[in-house]
N, C-alpha and C positions, 0 to 999 in steps of 0.2 A: 363178256360182261352180262349179257342177257341170261346166261346159264347161272351165273353167280347170284343175280338178283332173283331168279326163280327159286333157287334153293333158299335164299334169305327169306322170301315171302312165305314159303312153305314152313320154314322153321318158326317164323313168327306165328303163323296160324296154329302150329302144333303147341307152341309154348303157351299161348293165351287160352288154350282149351284145357290146360293142365289144372286139376283141382288144387294141387299144392300151391300153385301160384296165387289162386284166389284166397287160399288160407293166409299166405304171406301178405297179400294186399289187405285183407281184413285185419290182420294183426297190426299192420302199420297204421291203418285208419284208427283203430282202437287206441293205440299209443298216442297218436296226435290229438285225439279228442280228450284223452286223459290229461294232457298238458293243461287244459283249461281248469281241471279240478285242482291240479297242483298249483296253478297260478292263483287260484282263489285262496289258497292256504298260505301263500307267500306274503311278505310285507314290502310293498312298494317296488316289487320286481316282477310284476305280472307279465308285462310285455317282453322283458328280457328272457324270462323263463319259457314262455311260449315259443319264442324265437329259437333259443339255444337247444332246448330239448326236442322241439319239432324237427329242426334240421339235422340234429344228431340221429334221431330215429329214422329219418329218410335215408341218411347215409348208411346206417347199419342194415336196414331192410333191403336197400338197393344192392349192397354187397352180398347179402344172403341169397337174393334172387339170382345174381350173376353166378354165384358158386353152384347153386342148385341146377340152373339151366346148363351151365358149362360142363358140369360133371355127369349129367343124365341124358341130354338129348343125343349126343353122339353115340353113347353106349346103347341107347334104345334102338338106334338104326342097326347096330351090329347084332344086338340080342334078337330083334325081330326079323333079322336077315333081310330087311328092306335095302340095306346097303349093297347086297349082292345083286340086286335088281338094278340099282342106280348106276353103279360103277361100270358095268359093261356097255352102257349107253355112251354117246359121244360127249362125255363130261370128264374132265381130269380130276384127280384126287384133290389137288390144291384148290380147284374151283369149288368143289364140294365143301371143303373145310372152311374156306373163306366165306362162302354163303352161310354156313352154319354160324360162324362168328358174327356176321352182320345181322342175322336174324336174332341172335341172343342180345346183341347190343341194341337193336331196335326195340325189343321187348323191354329192356332196361330203361330206354328213353321214355317209353309210354308210361311205365311205372313211376318214374321220377316226375314226369309232367303232371300226372294225376295227383300224386302226393304233394307236389309243389303247389298245385291249385288249391288243395285243401289247406295247406299251410298258410297261403296268402289269405284265404277266407277266414281262418281262425285268427290270424294277426289282425285283420280288419275288424272282426268281432270284438277282439280284446281292446282295440283302439277306439271303439265306439263308432263304427261306421253307421250311416243311416240305415234304418231297418228295411226300407223298401229295396235298397241295393242288396242287402244280405239275403233277403228272401227271393227276390226276382232272379238273381244270378243262378242259383242251383236249379230253380224251376225251369228257367229258359234252357239251361244246358240239358236237363233231363228230357224236355220236350224235343229239343234238337236231336238228341240221340234216338228217341223213340221214332221220330219221323224218318231218320236215316235207316234204322232197322227195318221199317216198314217198306222202304222203297229200294233197298239195296240187297242183292242176293247174298253177296259175300260180306257178312257183317263185320268180320275181323278187319276188313280194309278201312272201316270207319274209325277204328280205335286211335290210330296215330293222329289224323287231323283233328278228331274230336278232343283228344287230350291236349293238343296244342291250343285249341280254342278255349278249353277250360282253363288252361294256364294264363292265357291272355285276359280272360274275363276276371280271373282271380286277381291279376295284377291291377286291372281297372278298379275293382272294388277296394283293394288295399290302398290304391292311390287316393281314392275318395276319403279315406280315413287318415291320410297323411302318414301312412306306414312307409318307411324307407325301403324302396324296392331293390336297390343295388346290392345290399348284403344278401338278401334272400335269393334273387336271381343268380347272383354270382356263386353262391353256395350250391345251388341246383346244377349249374353248369359244371362245377367241380365234381359234384356227385356223379354226373354222367361220365366225366373223364375217369374217375376212379372205377366205376362199373366197367368201362371199356377195358381197362387194364386187368382188372380181376377176371373178367370173362376170358381174356387172352391167356392169362396164367392157367385158368381151369382147362382151357382147350389144349394147352401143351400137355398137361398131365392126363387129360382124357384121351389123348391120341394113342396112349400106350398102357393105360391103367384102368382100374375098376372105378365105379362111381364113388364108393366109400373112401377109397384111398385118394382119389382125386379131390374130393371135398376136404379131406383132412389136410392134405398137402397144400391146397390152395389157401385154406384158412391160416395155415402156418406161415405161408409166405406173406399173407396180408397182415398178420399180427407183427411179424418182423419188419415189414415195410412201414407200418405205422410208427415204429420205433427207430426208423433209419437215421433220422437226424440226431437223436439222442446217442445212438451207437457211434455215429461218425465223430461226435465231439466228446465222447466219454474219455475222461482223464483220471478217473478214480484210481488211486494207488492201492485200494483194497483188493483190486482184481489183479491177477498175474499179468505180466506184460504180454505173454503169449495169447491169453484170452482177449485182452484189449485189441491186439492185432487182428485176431479172428473177427471180432465184432466190427472193427473198422473196415475189414475186407468185405464182410457181408453187407454192410451199409452201402458199399459202392456197387454191389452186384444186384441186390434185390430192388424192386421198384420202390421209389420213395413215395409211399402213400400218404405220409404226413403232409406232403405238398398240397394234397387235395382237402385238407381240413385245417386251414390256417386260422389264427385267432380272428375274432370278429373285427378287430380294428384294421386287419389287413384288407377287408372288403368295404371299409368305410372311409379310409384315407390312404395316404401315400405309404408305401412299404420300401424300406431301404433296399436298394439293389434291384427293385422291380418297378417302381413308380406307383401309379394309382391302381385302383381295383381292376380296371379293364386290362391294364398291362400285366398284372399278376395272374388273372384268370387266363389270359392268352398264353402266357409263359407256361402255366401248369398244363393247359390242354395240349399245347404243342409237345411238351415232354411226354404226356400220356399217349398221344397219338403215335409218336416215334417209338416209344417203348412197346406199345401194343403191336405195332407193325412188325417189330423185330420178333416178338413172341409168336405171332401168327406165322411168320415166315419159318421159324424154327419148328413149330407144330406141323407145318406142311411138309417139311423135310422128314420128320419122324413118321408122319402118317403115310407118306409116299413109300417108305421102306417097310411098312408093316405088312405082314403076310396074313391074308384072310382065308387062305386055303384050309 
């Protein structure tokens, strides 16, 4: 387990130093801030627009981050030939691959926590939170991060705890403005589950393919998975019976990503067959964890059989 965790930490360090990741983070921040502009142009739907568009953008950018990291990090190890130095050491191939996956998922968790903190702050701003709270929260977080950077040699080790603190502070500020926290926190947890499954899908393709093809195939699986429930219940007679059967079969095989983007009411009240929001999120995350575990296991089998000679 120590070897797996060491690989995960190194993967996390490599990921957070990638400039492309900062570009994705900047794009996500820009979209979240732009929701305030769109909210100002709407009529009596400002809070709903900030909530829905903000969470949708976090989900989209989280998936893009998982696809990018999942399709590139393993390939870089092979391309730079660092993998040839690692594998002869007392570490098994499946340990290396699992460590890579955990590092990618950890990076996705930090990304979602930071974007979630900003989403909560924007929701509080839209709801009219007290100005001292809105100003003091980001200032205190920036000061905390600065002190940490000054005292810690490995700055990347601060990002995970600091992102969680930022999320907690954002929740406190939003609660002061009477912003409903359950739908936002539940959606963020579901985003993390979706990122974990997408990263596992990308890792499967990355274990035997190139980054471009891996990204293309992973996005294809994600798009199909977002339509899984529609395909499973499709009864249109305009389509041939054979095509309907194929769609129903695909819906049973691909990961059901639509489970991670439920209607807003599913995170506000009871859902038929699932119970309340906590039960729904628990069910979705359990499904995601099991599916991701199966995908990582399959990726380990493929990677173990791969010849690097």
